[in-house]
HTML snippet that shows the backbone in 3Dmol.js (N, CA, C, O; Angstrom):
<script src="https://3Dmol.org/build/3Dmol-min.js"></script>
<div id="view" style="width:600px;height:400px;position:relative"></div>
<script>
const pdb = `
ATOM      1  N   MET A   1       0.815  -1.181   0.027  1.00  0.00           N
ATOM      2  CA  MET A   1       0.008  -0.022  -0.052  1.00  0.00           C
ATOM      3  C   MET A   1       0.896   1.187  -0.021  1.00  0.00           C
ATOM      4  O   MET A   1       1.922   1.200   0.658  1.00  0.00           O
ATOM      5  N   ASN A   2       0.482   2.266  -0.799  1.00  0.00           N
ATOM      6  CA  ASN A   2       1.306   3.452  -0.914  1.00  0.00           C
ATOM      7  C   ASN A   2       0.453   4.626  -0.653  1.00  0.00           C
ATOM      8  O   ASN A   2       0.026   5.334  -1.566  1.00  0.00           O
ATOM      9  N   ILE A   3       0.188   4.847   0.690  1.00  0.00           N
ATOM     10  CA  ILE A   3      -0.610   6.059   1.145  1.00  0.00           C
ATOM     11  C   ILE A   3       0.041   6.673   2.285  1.00  0.00           C
ATOM     12  O   ILE A   3       0.505   5.988   3.196  1.00  0.00           O
ATOM     13  N   LYS A   4       0.097   8.016   2.269  1.00  0.00           N
ATOM     14  CA  LYS A   4       0.791   8.744   3.327  1.00  0.00           C
ATOM     15  C   LYS A   4      -0.153   9.931   3.724  1.00  0.00           C
ATOM     16  O   LYS A   4      -0.319  10.913   3.000  1.00  0.00           O
ATOM     17  N   PRO A   5      -0.761   9.747   4.953  1.00  0.00           N
ATOM     18  CA  PRO A   5      -1.574  10.822   5.481  1.00  0.00           C
ATOM     19  C   PRO A   5      -0.902  12.160   5.577  1.00  0.00           C
ATOM     20  O   PRO A   5       0.316  12.189   5.756  1.00  0.00           O
ATOM     21  N   LEU A   6      -1.584  13.256   5.474  1.00  0.00           N
ATOM     22  CA  LEU A   6      -0.988  14.599   5.522  1.00  0.00           C
ATOM     23  C   LEU A   6      -1.204  15.111   6.852  1.00  0.00           C
ATOM     24  O   LEU A   6      -2.152  14.751   7.551  1.00  0.00           O
ATOM     25  N   ALA A   7      -0.267  16.012   7.235  1.00  0.00           N
ATOM     26  CA  ALA A   7      -0.326  16.826   8.482  1.00  0.00           C
ATOM     27  C   ALA A   7      -0.540  15.934   9.690  1.00  0.00           C
ATOM     28  O   ALA A   7       0.221  14.988   9.895  1.00  0.00           O
ATOM     29  N   ASP A   8      -1.575  16.217  10.511  1.00  0.00           N
ATOM     30  CA  ASP A   8      -1.849  15.404  11.705  1.00  0.00           C
ATOM     31  C   ASP A   8      -2.849  14.256  11.506  1.00  0.00           C
ATOM     32  O   ASP A   8      -3.494  13.851  12.473  1.00  0.00           O
ATOM     33  N   ARG A   9      -2.990  13.762  10.389  1.00  0.00           N
ATOM     34  CA  ARG A   9      -3.831  12.608  10.138  1.00  0.00           C
ATOM     35  C   ARG A   9      -3.128  11.280  10.291  1.00  0.00           C
ATOM     36  O   ARG A   9      -1.917  11.167  10.101  1.00  0.00           O
ATOM     37  N   VAL A  10      -3.941  10.242  10.653  1.00  0.00           N
ATOM     38  CA  VAL A  10      -3.492   8.924  10.939  1.00  0.00           C
ATOM     39  C   VAL A  10      -4.311   8.000  10.140  1.00  0.00           C
ATOM     40  O   VAL A  10      -5.503   8.269   9.995  1.00  0.00           O
ATOM     41  N   LEU A  11      -3.803   6.922   9.594  1.00  0.00           N
ATOM     42  CA  LEU A  11      -4.500   5.818   8.891  1.00  0.00           C
ATOM     43  C   LEU A  11      -4.518   4.645   9.911  1.00  0.00           C
ATOM     44  O   LEU A  11      -3.485   4.169  10.383  1.00  0.00           O
ATOM     45  N   VAL A  12      -5.747   4.224  10.209  1.00  0.00           N
ATOM     46  CA  VAL A  12      -5.939   3.204  11.252  1.00  0.00           C
ATOM     47  C   VAL A  12      -6.738   2.009  10.630  1.00  0.00           C
ATOM     48  O   VAL A  12      -7.755   2.201   9.962  1.00  0.00           O
ATOM     49  N   LYS A  13      -6.225   0.770  10.883  1.00  0.00           N
ATOM     50  CA  LYS A  13      -6.853  -0.480  10.485  1.00  0.00           C
ATOM     51  C   LYS A  13      -7.644  -0.903  11.666  1.00  0.00           C
ATOM     52  O   LYS A  13      -7.107  -1.297  12.701  1.00  0.00           O
ATOM     53  N   PRO A  14      -9.064  -0.806  11.481  1.00  0.00           N
ATOM     54  CA  PRO A  14      -9.895  -1.197  12.710  1.00  0.00           C
ATOM     55  C   PRO A  14      -9.795  -2.640  13.063  1.00  0.00           C
ATOM     56  O   PRO A  14      -9.651  -3.484  12.179  1.00  0.00           O
ATOM     57  N   ALA A  15      -9.867  -2.955  14.340  1.00  0.00           N
ATOM     58  CA  ALA A  15      -9.862  -4.314  14.857  1.00  0.00           C
ATOM     59  C   ALA A  15     -11.240  -4.984  14.380  1.00  0.00           C
ATOM     60  O   ALA A  15     -12.235  -4.324  14.081  1.00  0.00           O
ATOM     61  N   GLU A  16     -11.171  -6.284  14.353  1.00  0.00           N
ATOM     62  CA  GLU A  16     -12.319  -7.061  13.944  1.00  0.00           C
ATOM     63  C   GLU A  16     -13.412  -7.000  14.991  1.00  0.00           C
ATOM     64  O   GLU A  16     -13.102  -7.082  16.180  1.00  0.00           O
ATOM     65  N   ALA A  17     -14.712  -6.856  14.605  1.00  0.00           N
ATOM     66  CA  ALA A  17     -15.761  -6.806  15.553  1.00  0.00           C
ATOM     67  C   ALA A  17     -15.923  -8.068  16.291  1.00  0.00           C
ATOM     68  O   ALA A  17     -15.627  -9.128  15.738  1.00  0.00           O
ATOM     69  N   GLU A  18     -16.370  -8.040  17.495  1.00  0.00           N
ATOM     70  CA  GLU A  18     -16.575  -9.294  18.331  1.00  0.00           C
ATOM     71  C   GLU A  18     -17.655 -10.137  17.633  1.00  0.00           C
ATOM     72  O   GLU A  18     -18.674  -9.633  17.162  1.00  0.00           O
ATOM     73  N   THR A  19     -17.360 -11.504  17.592  1.00  0.00           N
ATOM     74  CA  THR A  19     -18.395 -12.403  16.919  1.00  0.00           C
ATOM     75  C   THR A  19     -19.060 -13.283  18.031  1.00  0.00           C
ATOM     76  O   THR A  19     -20.064 -13.951  17.784  1.00  0.00           O
ATOM     77  N   LYS A  20     -18.470 -13.259  19.254  1.00  0.00           N
ATOM     78  CA  LYS A  20     -19.066 -14.094  20.295  1.00  0.00           C
ATOM     79  C   LYS A  20     -19.009 -13.262  21.590  1.00  0.00           C
ATOM     80  O   LYS A  20     -18.135 -12.418  21.786  1.00  0.00           O
ATOM     81  N   THR A  21     -19.979 -13.547  22.450  1.00  0.00           N
ATOM     82  CA  THR A  21     -19.840 -12.920  23.733  1.00  0.00           C
ATOM     83  C   THR A  21     -19.055 -13.889  24.689  1.00  0.00           C
ATOM     84  O   THR A  21     -18.737 -15.025  24.339  1.00  0.00           O
ATOM     85  N   ALA A  22     -18.760 -13.347  25.940  1.00  0.00           N
ATOM     86  CA  ALA A  22     -18.042 -14.174  26.858  1.00  0.00           C
ATOM     87  C   ALA A  22     -18.698 -15.498  27.190  1.00  0.00           C
ATOM     88  O   ALA A  22     -18.042 -16.482  27.531  1.00  0.00           O
ATOM     89  N   SER A  23     -20.040 -15.485  27.076  1.00  0.00           N
ATOM     90  CA  SER A  23     -20.783 -16.692  27.409  1.00  0.00           C
ATOM     91  C   SER A  23     -20.934 -17.662  26.227  1.00  0.00           C
ATOM     92  O   SER A  23     -21.491 -18.754  26.339  1.00  0.00           O
ATOM     93  N   GLY A  24     -20.421 -17.211  25.131  1.00  0.00           N
ATOM     94  CA  GLY A  24     -20.413 -18.080  23.905  1.00  0.00           C
ATOM     95  C   GLY A  24     -21.595 -17.841  22.935  1.00  0.00           C
ATOM     96  O   GLY A  24     -21.775 -18.645  22.021  1.00  0.00           O
ATOM     97  N   ILE A  25     -22.393 -16.793  23.088  1.00  0.00           N
ATOM     98  CA  ILE A  25     -23.461 -16.498  22.230  1.00  0.00           C
ATOM     99  C   ILE A  25     -22.857 -15.849  21.063  1.00  0.00           C
ATOM    100  O   ILE A  25     -22.013 -14.961  21.181  1.00  0.00           O
ATOM    101  N   ILE A  26     -23.319 -16.324  19.841  1.00  0.00           N
ATOM    102  CA  ILE A  26     -22.835 -15.782  18.634  1.00  0.00           C
ATOM    103  C   ILE A  26     -23.624 -14.500  18.209  1.00  0.00           C
ATOM    104  O   ILE A  26     -24.855 -14.513  18.174  1.00  0.00           O
ATOM    105  N   ILE A  27     -22.935 -13.458  17.907  1.00  0.00           N
ATOM    106  CA  ILE A  27     -23.494 -12.154  17.532  1.00  0.00           C
ATOM    107  C   ILE A  27     -23.743 -12.057  16.107  1.00  0.00           C
ATOM    108  O   ILE A  27     -22.773 -12.143  15.354  1.00  0.00           O
ATOM    109  N   PRO A  28     -24.946 -11.885  15.611  1.00  0.00           N
ATOM    110  CA  PRO A  28     -25.166 -11.760  14.153  1.00  0.00           C
ATOM    111  C   PRO A  28     -24.543 -10.455  13.627  1.00  0.00           C
ATOM    112  O   PRO A  28     -24.291  -9.538  14.408  1.00  0.00           O
ATOM    113  N   ASP A  29     -24.292 -10.364  12.296  1.00  0.00           N
ATOM    114  CA  ASP A  29     -23.654  -9.202  11.690  1.00  0.00           C
ATOM    115  C   ASP A  29     -24.469  -7.944  11.905  1.00  0.00           C
ATOM    116  O   ASP A  29     -23.875  -6.877  12.061  1.00  0.00           O
ATOM    117  N   THR A  30     -25.829  -8.003  11.925  1.00  0.00           N
ATOM    118  CA  THR A  30     -26.647  -6.835  12.089  1.00  0.00           C
ATOM    119  C   THR A  30     -26.482  -6.187  13.499  1.00  0.00           C
ATOM    120  O   THR A  30     -26.684  -4.988  13.688  1.00  0.00           O
ATOM    121  N   ALA A  31     -26.108  -7.046  14.461  1.00  0.00           N
ATOM    122  CA  ALA A  31     -26.072  -6.536  15.864  1.00  0.00           C
ATOM    123  C   ALA A  31     -24.680  -6.260  16.268  1.00  0.00           C
ATOM    124  O   ALA A  31     -24.485  -5.921  17.435  1.00  0.00           O
ATOM    125  N   LYS A  32     -23.681  -6.363  15.447  1.00  0.00           N
ATOM    126  CA  LYS A  32     -22.305  -6.097  15.824  1.00  0.00           C
ATOM    127  C   LYS A  32     -22.072  -4.514  15.904  1.00  0.00           C
ATOM    128  O   LYS A  32     -22.558  -3.732  15.088  1.00  0.00           O
ATOM    129  N   GLU A  33     -21.321  -4.163  16.915  1.00  0.00           N
ATOM    130  CA  GLU A  33     -21.053  -2.767  17.079  1.00  0.00           C
ATOM    131  C   GLU A  33     -19.749  -2.441  16.356  1.00  0.00           C
ATOM    132  O   GLU A  33     -18.881  -3.307  16.248  1.00  0.00           O
ATOM    133  N   LYS A  34     -19.590  -1.215  15.859  1.00  0.00           N
ATOM    134  CA  LYS A  34     -18.349  -0.817  15.270  1.00  0.00           C
ATOM    135  C   LYS A  34     -17.216  -0.917  16.243  1.00  0.00           C
ATOM    136  O   LYS A  34     -17.381  -0.538  17.403  1.00  0.00           O
ATOM    137  N   PRO A  35     -16.099  -1.397  15.841  1.00  0.00           N
ATOM    138  CA  PRO A  35     -14.923  -1.470  16.761  1.00  0.00           C
ATOM    139  C   PRO A  35     -14.515  -0.045  17.021  1.00  0.00           C
ATOM    140  O   PRO A  35     -14.665   0.826  16.164  1.00  0.00           O
ATOM    141  N   GLN A  36     -13.952   0.211  18.316  1.00  0.00           N
ATOM    142  CA  GLN A  36     -13.443   1.519  18.722  1.00  0.00           C
ATOM    143  C   GLN A  36     -11.946   1.363  18.925  1.00  0.00           C
ATOM    144  O   GLN A  36     -11.346   2.200  19.600  1.00  0.00           O
ATOM    145  N   ARG A  37     -11.339   0.377  18.399  1.00  0.00           N
ATOM    146  CA  ARG A  37      -9.859   0.251  18.515  1.00  0.00           C
ATOM    147  C   ARG A  37      -9.318  -0.337  17.295  1.00  0.00           C
ATOM    148  O   ARG A  37     -10.007  -1.026  16.543  1.00  0.00           O
ATOM    149  N   GLY A  38      -7.992  -0.049  17.079  1.00  0.00           N
ATOM    150  CA  GLY A  38      -7.326  -0.451  15.839  1.00  0.00           C
ATOM    151  C   GLY A  38      -5.888  -0.270  15.980  1.00  0.00           C
ATOM    152  O   GLY A  38      -5.356   0.052  17.043  1.00  0.00           O
ATOM    153  N   THR A  39      -5.223  -0.499  14.808  1.00  0.00           N
ATOM    154  CA  THR A  39      -3.726  -0.427  14.746  1.00  0.00           C
ATOM    155  C   THR A  39      -3.319   0.626  13.729  1.00  0.00           C
ATOM    156  O   THR A  39      -3.785   0.603  12.590  1.00  0.00           O
ATOM    157  N   VAL A  40      -2.450   1.550  14.133  1.00  0.00           N
ATOM    158  CA  VAL A  40      -1.996   2.575  13.198  1.00  0.00           C
ATOM    159  C   VAL A  40      -1.143   1.978  12.124  1.00  0.00           C
ATOM    160  O   VAL A  40      -0.186   1.247  12.379  1.00  0.00           O
ATOM    161  N   VAL A  41      -1.523   2.318  10.885  1.00  0.00           N
ATOM    162  CA  VAL A  41      -0.839   1.837   9.687  1.00  0.00           C
ATOM    163  C   VAL A  41       0.086   2.824   9.145  1.00  0.00           C
ATOM    164  O   VAL A  41       1.160   2.445   8.676  1.00  0.00           O
ATOM    165  N   ALA A  42      -0.263   4.165   9.170  1.00  0.00           N
ATOM    166  CA  ALA A  42       0.659   5.245   8.650  1.00  0.00           C
ATOM    167  C   ALA A  42       0.162   6.439   9.358  1.00  0.00           C
ATOM    168  O   ALA A  42      -0.984   6.551   9.794  1.00  0.00           O
ATOM    169  N   THR A  43       1.184   7.407   9.453  1.00  0.00           N
ATOM    170  CA  THR A  43       0.914   8.709  10.067  1.00  0.00           C
ATOM    171  C   THR A  43       1.488   9.791   9.209  1.00  0.00           C
ATOM    172  O   THR A  43       2.385   9.587   8.390  1.00  0.00           O
ATOM    173  N   GLY A  44       0.943  10.923   9.429  1.00  0.00           N
ATOM    174  CA  GLY A  44       1.488  12.194   8.766  1.00  0.00           C
ATOM    175  C   GLY A  44       2.684  12.648   9.530  1.00  0.00           C
ATOM    176  O   GLY A  44       3.135  11.991  10.468  1.00  0.00           O
ATOM    177  N   ASN A  45       3.212  13.812   9.112  1.00  0.00           N
ATOM    178  CA  ASN A  45       4.284  14.389   9.777  1.00  0.00           C
ATOM    179  C   ASN A  45       4.030  15.337  10.881  1.00  0.00           C
ATOM    180  O   ASN A  45       4.971  15.825  11.507  1.00  0.00           O
ATOM    181  N   GLY A  46       2.805  15.617  11.144  1.00  0.00           N
ATOM    182  CA  GLY A  46       2.314  16.551  12.217  1.00  0.00           C
ATOM    183  C   GLY A  46       2.297  17.885  11.609  1.00  0.00           C
ATOM    184  O   GLY A  46       2.506  18.063  10.409  1.00  0.00           O
ATOM    185  N   THR A  47       2.037  18.854  12.478  1.00  0.00           N
ATOM    186  CA  THR A  47       2.013  20.294  12.086  1.00  0.00           C
ATOM    187  C   THR A  47       2.953  20.961  12.956  1.00  0.00           C
ATOM    188  O   THR A  47       3.517  20.382  13.884  1.00  0.00           O
ATOM    189  N   LYS A  48       3.146  22.335  12.622  1.00  0.00           N
ATOM    190  CA  LYS A  48       4.062  23.104  13.367  1.00  0.00           C
ATOM    191  C   LYS A  48       3.566  23.282  14.849  1.00  0.00           C
ATOM    192  O   LYS A  48       4.383  23.513  15.740  1.00  0.00           O
ATOM    193  N   ASP A  49       2.322  23.181  15.086  1.00  0.00           N
ATOM    194  CA  ASP A  49       1.787  23.405  16.390  1.00  0.00           C
ATOM    195  C   ASP A  49       1.599  22.079  17.110  1.00  0.00           C
ATOM    196  O   ASP A  49       1.514  22.093  18.338  1.00  0.00           O
ATOM    197  N   GLU A  50       1.526  20.906  16.422  1.00  0.00           N
ATOM    198  CA  GLU A  50       1.277  19.597  17.018  1.00  0.00           C
ATOM    199  C   GLU A  50       2.104  18.519  16.466  1.00  0.00           C
ATOM    200  O   GLU A  50       1.935  18.160  15.301  1.00  0.00           O
ATOM    201  N   GLU A  51       3.025  17.955  17.255  1.00  0.00           N
ATOM    202  CA  GLU A  51       3.860  16.810  16.855  1.00  0.00           C
ATOM    203  C   GLU A  51       3.050  15.542  16.920  1.00  0.00           C
ATOM    204  O   GLU A  51       2.056  15.412  17.634  1.00  0.00           O
ATOM    205  N   MET A  52       3.542  14.620  16.126  1.00  0.00           N
ATOM    206  CA  MET A  52       2.779  13.291  16.083  1.00  0.00           C
ATOM    207  C   MET A  52       3.252  12.476  17.317  1.00  0.00           C
ATOM    208  O   MET A  52       4.442  12.238  17.526  1.00  0.00           O
ATOM    209  N   LEU A  53       2.239  12.065  18.120  1.00  0.00           N
ATOM    210  CA  LEU A  53       2.584  11.240  19.304  1.00  0.00           C
ATOM    211  C   LEU A  53       2.358   9.847  19.061  1.00  0.00           C
ATOM    212  O   LEU A  53       2.962   9.017  19.740  1.00  0.00           O
ATOM    213  N   VAL A  54       1.473   9.466  18.075  1.00  0.00           N
ATOM    214  CA  VAL A  54       1.303   7.995  17.799  1.00  0.00           C
ATOM    215  C   VAL A  54       2.262   7.705  16.586  1.00  0.00           C
ATOM    216  O   VAL A  54       2.637   8.563  15.787  1.00  0.00           O
ATOM    217  N   LYS A  55       2.590   6.436  16.564  1.00  0.00           N
ATOM    218  CA  LYS A  55       3.459   5.896  15.522  1.00  0.00           C
ATOM    219  C   LYS A  55       2.947   4.601  14.977  1.00  0.00           C
ATOM    220  O   LYS A  55       2.048   3.991  15.556  1.00  0.00           O
ATOM    221  N   VAL A  56       3.517   4.156  13.846  1.00  0.00           N
ATOM    222  CA  VAL A  56       2.974   2.981  13.076  1.00  0.00           C
ATOM    223  C   VAL A  56       3.085   1.793  14.135  1.00  0.00           C
ATOM    224  O   VAL A  56       4.034   1.728  14.917  1.00  0.00           O
ATOM    225  N   ASN A  57       2.110   0.910  14.108  1.00  0.00           N
ATOM    226  CA  ASN A  57       1.921  -0.264  14.915  1.00  0.00           C
ATOM    227  C   ASN A  57       1.416   0.017  16.310  1.00  0.00           C
ATOM    228  O   ASN A  57       1.318  -0.939  17.079  1.00  0.00           O
ATOM    229  N   ASP A  58       1.095   1.199  16.708  1.00  0.00           N
ATOM    230  CA  ASP A  58       0.544   1.472  17.952  1.00  0.00           C
ATOM    231  C   ASP A  58      -0.944   1.007  17.907  1.00  0.00           C
ATOM    232  O   ASP A  58      -1.647   1.268  16.930  1.00  0.00           O
ATOM    233  N   ASN A  59      -1.416   0.306  18.995  1.00  0.00           N
ATOM    234  CA  ASN A  59      -2.815   0.006  19.135  1.00  0.00           C
ATOM    235  C   ASN A  59      -3.497   1.213  19.849  1.00  0.00           C
ATOM    236  O   ASN A  59      -3.048   1.702  20.885  1.00  0.00           O
ATOM    237  N   VAL A  60      -4.523   1.615  19.265  1.00  0.00           N
ATOM    238  CA  VAL A  60      -5.199   2.848  19.749  1.00  0.00           C
ATOM    239  C   VAL A  60      -6.684   2.666  19.910  1.00  0.00           C
ATOM    240  O   VAL A  60      -7.308   1.826  19.261  1.00  0.00           O
ATOM    241  N   LEU A  61      -7.276   3.534  20.859  1.00  0.00           N
ATOM    242  CA  LEU A  61      -8.666   3.623  20.980  1.00  0.00           C
ATOM    243  C   LEU A  61      -9.116   4.958  20.450  1.00  0.00           C
ATOM    244  O   LEU A  61      -8.476   5.989  20.655  1.00  0.00           O
ATOM    245  N   TYR A  62     -10.230   4.910  19.766  1.00  0.00           N
ATOM    246  CA  TYR A  62     -10.782   6.180  19.093  1.00  0.00           C
ATOM    247  C   TYR A  62     -12.232   6.274  19.301  1.00  0.00           C
ATOM    248  O   TYR A  62     -12.884   5.288  19.646  1.00  0.00           O
ATOM    249  N   GLY A  63     -12.745   7.400  19.106  1.00  0.00           N
ATOM    250  CA  GLY A  63     -14.291   7.716  19.314  1.00  0.00           C
ATOM    251  C   GLY A  63     -15.117   6.830  18.292  1.00  0.00           C
ATOM    252  O   GLY A  63     -14.647   6.380  17.247  1.00  0.00           O
ATOM    253  N   LYS A  64     -16.328   6.655  18.712  1.00  0.00           N
ATOM    254  CA  LYS A  64     -17.211   5.696  17.988  1.00  0.00           C
ATOM    255  C   LYS A  64     -17.447   6.238  16.531  1.00  0.00           C
ATOM    256  O   LYS A  64     -17.565   5.448  15.594  1.00  0.00           O
ATOM    257  N   TYR A  65     -17.510   7.509  16.368  1.00  0.00           N
ATOM    258  CA  TYR A  65     -17.827   8.057  15.007  1.00  0.00           C
ATOM    259  C   TYR A  65     -16.612   8.855  14.429  1.00  0.00           C
ATOM    260  O   TYR A  65     -16.775   9.741  13.590  1.00  0.00           O
ATOM    261  N   ALA A  66     -15.454   8.517  14.890  1.00  0.00           N
ATOM    262  CA  ALA A  66     -14.202   9.208  14.479  1.00  0.00           C
ATOM    263  C   ALA A  66     -13.813   8.747  13.073  1.00  0.00           C
ATOM    264  O   ALA A  66     -14.027   7.594  12.701  1.00  0.00           O
ATOM    265  N   GLY A  67     -13.215   9.707  12.271  1.00  0.00           N
ATOM    266  CA  GLY A  67     -12.606   9.344  11.032  1.00  0.00           C
ATOM    267  C   GLY A  67     -13.553   9.135   9.877  1.00  0.00           C
ATOM    268  O   GLY A  67     -14.773   9.162  10.036  1.00  0.00           O
ATOM    269  N   THR A  68     -12.967   8.924   8.703  1.00  0.00           N
ATOM    270  CA  THR A  68     -13.573   8.693   7.491  1.00  0.00           C
ATOM    271  C   THR A  68     -13.238   7.235   7.001  1.00  0.00           C
ATOM    272  O   THR A  68     -12.051   6.935   6.871  1.00  0.00           O
ATOM    273  N   GLU A  69     -14.132   6.396   6.748  1.00  0.00           N
ATOM    274  CA  GLU A  69     -13.895   5.120   6.190  1.00  0.00           C
ATOM    275  C   GLU A  69     -13.441   5.156   4.789  1.00  0.00           C
ATOM    276  O   GLU A  69     -14.033   5.833   3.948  1.00  0.00           O
ATOM    277  N   ILE A  70     -12.444   4.472   4.531  1.00  0.00           N
ATOM    278  CA  ILE A  70     -11.933   4.320   3.133  1.00  0.00           C
ATOM    279  C   ILE A  70     -11.579   2.802   2.858  1.00  0.00           C
ATOM    280  O   ILE A  70     -11.302   2.049   3.792  1.00  0.00           O
ATOM    281  N   GLU A  71     -11.598   2.406   1.615  1.00  0.00           N
ATOM    282  CA  GLU A  71     -11.255   1.051   1.260  1.00  0.00           C
ATOM    283  C   GLU A  71     -10.052   1.075   0.263  1.00  0.00           C
ATOM    284  O   GLU A  71     -10.084   1.722  -0.784  1.00  0.00           O
ATOM    285  N   LEU A  72      -9.019   0.341   0.654  1.00  0.00           N
ATOM    286  CA  LEU A  72      -7.811   0.245  -0.179  1.00  0.00           C
ATOM    287  C   LEU A  72      -7.478  -1.233  -0.279  1.00  0.00           C
ATOM    288  O   LEU A  72      -7.421  -1.954   0.718  1.00  0.00           O
ATOM    289  N   GLU A  73      -7.264  -1.650  -1.489  1.00  0.00           N
ATOM    290  CA  GLU A  73      -6.904  -3.029  -1.806  1.00  0.00           C
ATOM    291  C   GLU A  73      -7.826  -4.042  -1.120  1.00  0.00           C
ATOM    292  O   GLU A  73      -7.361  -5.061  -0.610  1.00  0.00           O
ATOM    293  N   ASN A  74      -9.108  -3.765  -1.111  1.00  0.00           N
ATOM    294  CA  ASN A  74     -10.181  -4.516  -0.500  1.00  0.00           C
ATOM    295  C   ASN A  74     -10.042  -4.684   1.051  1.00  0.00           C
ATOM    296  O   ASN A  74     -10.539  -5.661   1.612  1.00  0.00           O
ATOM    297  N   GLU A  75      -9.401  -3.780   1.689  1.00  0.00           N
ATOM    298  CA  GLU A  75      -9.330  -3.687   3.118  1.00  0.00           C
ATOM    299  C   GLU A  75      -9.879  -2.399   3.541  1.00  0.00           C
ATOM    300  O   GLU A  75      -9.652  -1.371   2.902  1.00  0.00           O
ATOM    301  N   LYS A  76     -10.666  -2.427   4.707  1.00  0.00           N
ATOM    302  CA  LYS A  76     -11.242  -1.158   5.247  1.00  0.00           C
ATOM    303  C   LYS A  76     -10.357  -0.544   6.281  1.00  0.00           C
ATOM    304  O   LYS A  76      -9.840  -1.183   7.197  1.00  0.00           O
ATOM    305  N   TYR A  77     -10.216   0.737   6.076  1.00  0.00           N
ATOM    306  CA  TYR A  77      -9.398   1.601   6.962  1.00  0.00           C
ATOM    307  C   TYR A  77     -10.145   2.866   7.451  1.00  0.00           C
ATOM    308  O   TYR A  77     -11.162   3.237   6.867  1.00  0.00           O
ATOM    309  N   LEU A  78      -9.675   3.493   8.459  1.00  0.00           N
ATOM    310  CA  LEU A  78     -10.195   4.822   8.817  1.00  0.00           C
ATOM    311  C   LEU A  78      -9.034   5.788   8.784  1.00  0.00           C
ATOM    312  O   LEU A  78      -7.914   5.485   9.196  1.00  0.00           O
ATOM    313  N   ILE A  79      -9.361   7.007   8.259  1.00  0.00           N
ATOM    314  CA  ILE A  79      -8.376   8.096   8.304  1.00  0.00           C
ATOM    315  C   ILE A  79      -8.931   9.140   9.213  1.00  0.00           C
ATOM    316  O   ILE A  79     -10.044   9.628   9.019  1.00  0.00           O
ATOM    317  N   MET A  80      -8.135   9.493  10.235  1.00  0.00           N
ATOM    318  CA  MET A  80      -8.649  10.530  11.206  1.00  0.00           C
ATOM    319  C   MET A  80      -7.494  11.414  11.671  1.00  0.00           C
ATOM    320  O   MET A  80      -6.312  11.166  11.431  1.00  0.00           O
ATOM    321  N   ARG A  81      -7.924  12.427  12.332  1.00  0.00           N
ATOM    322  CA  ARG A  81      -6.926  13.414  12.975  1.00  0.00           C
ATOM    323  C   ARG A  81      -6.477  12.658  14.244  1.00  0.00           C
ATOM    324  O   ARG A  81      -7.184  11.878  14.882  1.00  0.00           O
ATOM    325  N   GLN A  82      -5.166  13.011  14.525  1.00  0.00           N
ATOM    326  CA  GLN A  82      -4.561  12.505  15.741  1.00  0.00           C
ATOM    327  C   GLN A  82      -5.377  12.795  16.993  1.00  0.00           C
ATOM    328  O   GLN A  82      -5.385  11.989  17.923  1.00  0.00           O
ATOM    329  N   SER A  83      -6.130  14.041  17.034  1.00  0.00           N
ATOM    330  CA  SER A  83      -6.847  14.356  18.145  1.00  0.00           C
ATOM    331  C   SER A  83      -8.126  13.542  18.284  1.00  0.00           C
ATOM    332  O   SER A  83      -8.785  13.647  19.318  1.00  0.00           O
ATOM    333  N   ASP A  84      -8.518  12.721  17.278  1.00  0.00           N
ATOM    334  CA  ASP A  84      -9.641  11.819  17.420  1.00  0.00           C
ATOM    335  C   ASP A  84      -9.277  10.561  18.149  1.00  0.00           C
ATOM    336  O   ASP A  84     -10.154   9.789  18.536  1.00  0.00           O
ATOM    337  N   ILE A  85      -8.014  10.343  18.342  1.00  0.00           N
ATOM    338  CA  ILE A  85      -7.528   9.161  19.110  1.00  0.00           C
ATOM    339  C   ILE A  85      -7.613   9.517  20.611  1.00  0.00           C
ATOM    340  O   ILE A  85      -7.172  10.576  21.058  1.00  0.00           O
ATOM    341  N   LEU A  86      -8.182   8.603  21.329  1.00  0.00           N
ATOM    342  CA  LEU A  86      -8.374   8.837  22.750  1.00  0.00           C
ATOM    343  C   LEU A  86      -7.281   8.292  23.635  1.00  0.00           C
ATOM    344  O   LEU A  86      -6.980   8.841  24.694  1.00  0.00           O
ATOM    345  N   ALA A  87      -6.670   7.164  23.167  1.00  0.00           N
ATOM    346  CA  ALA A  87      -5.601   6.565  23.974  1.00  0.00           C
ATOM    347  C   ALA A  87      -4.762   5.604  23.133  1.00  0.00           C
ATOM    348  O   ALA A  87      -5.212   5.113  22.097  1.00  0.00           O
ATOM    349  N   VAL A  88      -3.582   5.353  23.576  1.00  0.00           N
ATOM    350  CA  VAL A  88      -2.664   4.226  23.022  1.00  0.00           C
ATOM    351  C   VAL A  88      -2.725   3.139  24.027  1.00  0.00           C
ATOM    352  O   VAL A  88      -2.517   3.365  25.219  1.00  0.00           O
ATOM    353  N   ILE A  89      -3.006   1.971  23.569  1.00  0.00           N
ATOM    354  CA  ILE A  89      -3.035   0.770  24.373  1.00  0.00           C
ATOM    355  C   ILE A  89      -1.670   0.143  24.524  1.00  0.00           C
ATOM    356  O   ILE A  89      -1.534  -0.888  25.183  1.00  0.00           O
TER     357      ILE A  89
END
`;
const viewer = $3Dmol.createViewer("view");
viewer.addModel(pdb, "pdb");
viewer.setStyle({}, {cartoon: {color: "spectrum"}});
viewer.zoomTo();
viewer.render();
</script>
């Protein structure tokens, strides 16, 4: 993949949605929640006012409606601002 986010943007590969509960109940596709964590795939260079704190391969938590969904090479990704990331796991 050849994509480089600009400024303070980050490309994140969302984690897979849970398919089973702890008690073993299988969750159908229509009831699955959007994952709120993922792995950083690429980062921009930051801005003059904000340096990049996350780096490639960081596992992160982000807001439920953060970012814009894009599809590259049949894979789904989110591109978002670094400020949309809540924490590094």
